[in-house]
C-alpha positions, 0 to 999 in steps of 0.5 A: 500499499502507498504508505501515504495512504491511511488504512482503516478498520472495517467491521462487517457483522450481522445476521445477514448473508455476505460478510465474508463474501464482502471481505473476500471482494475487497481482498480480490479488489486489493490484489487486482491493484497489487496490494498484498493481502492476508486472510486469517480465518477464525473457526473455519478450517474446511476448504470453501470454494473462496479458499480454492479461488483465492489460492490462484491469486497467492502472489498477492493473497495469503489464506491461513485457517485457524480453525478445525472445522466449524463447531457452531452447532456444538461447544469448542473444544480446547484444541479449538481454543488453542487454534484461535490463540495461535491465530490471533498471535500470528495475526498480531505478527502479521499486521505489525510485519509490514509485509501486508497492506490489507489484513482480513480476520474472518470470523474473529467476532464469532471467535470472540463470541464463543470465548476463543479470543477476548474483545480486548485482543481484538480492540488492541489489534485495532488500536496498535495497527500500523496507519498504513494497514486496512483491517477488516473484521468479520462475524455474525455478532460484534461487541460494542467496543469493537464497533466503537473502535472501528472506522467503517461498520456495516451490518448485514441484516437478514430480512429474508433467507431461503434457509428457512424454507430448508434449503441447504448451503449450495456449492459455489454460492454458500460454500 
């Protein structure tokens, strides 16, 4: 990123579809401009379609998953907690390294909701990020302290979703 360009903190949260999709779209846009992007996916450990596609852009985009699957319908294990703790530690190093212009912490607010990371850890990342790094945080829920610390907050609100009619996640659309 141009060292003269200020980086901001985005939060995409809410019950609606599109939080990760918005963040991945920003990653592709940034890569298209020649910026270096680091995507840390918390909770997620499965190979979703976006991961397959982003690997084709590996010259500019690095993706690392700090999850072991998706435990959302059950309690996180000690291994889930350790994976998230490792992820937050590594994300802090990445952000401060100067190697990346955009850093996306996908599902970080969900990791906080489940107690895998703390609000204080997330707000410390926001407060201590270098001025030229664009930081994006995603997840369904977001603590008010995180929202207050961000520069841009977008709430994705579900109005209607076909899941309610029993439609399962579809390849290439939701997974």
